[in-house]
N, C-alpha and C positions, 0 to 999 in steps of 0.2 A: 493495568496490572498484568493482564494475561500476556502481553507482548514482553514485558520485563521478566515475567516468570519463565517464559519459553527461552529467552536469551540466557537467563541464569541456568536453566536446566541443561543447556548444551555448552555452558561455559564460554559464551561469546558476548563481548561488550555490545550494548545496544547500538552504538554508533557504527558498528561493523555489520549490522543486520540490514537486510532488504526485505520489505514487506510488500506483497502483491495483494491489493485490496480493492474490492468493488463497492464497498459501502462508505458513505461519508463519515459515519461515526468511527469506522475502522481506520480510515486515513487519519482522522484527528487523534485517535488513541495511539497509533504508531508514531506519529510525529511528536506527541507529548512524551513518548518513551525515548525520543532521540534517534529514531530510526529513519532511514530513507524509505520512501514509499513510491511504488509504481501503481497507479490507478489502472483498473481493468474495466472496460466497458462492454465486453463481449458476452454478457449474460442477457437472458430474455427480459429481466426486470430493469435493465438499464435503458431508460427512455432518452429521447432527443434532449440534448443539453447536459447529459450526465458527465461528459468529459469536462466541460467548463466548471461544473459543480465540484468534481473531484479536485481539479486544479485550485479552485477558490478556497478549499479547506486545507490545502497544503500538499497535495500529491506533487512529487518532484517531476513526474512525467506520467503520461497515460498511453496505454496501448489498447487496441480493440480486440486482439486475440493473443492467446498464449504463444502462438507461433512467432510473434513479434519480439518475444523476450530472447535476449542473447546473454548468457551468463559467461563472464570471463573471469 
């Protein structure tokens, strides 16, 4: 609901949104909201294998650092 609320608050359709998320539950929530998701593994709590877990719950792609994000 929080992702849908945020999209509604800025008058953007959920399918036009991109979420950057490091938690598995966050990825699942964003995907259920109909949004694209980039998983992020660059935080201290992201252990070995976190990339694969993010992908397994629906992340569209995964980056290790914010610097890898290119917004066009």
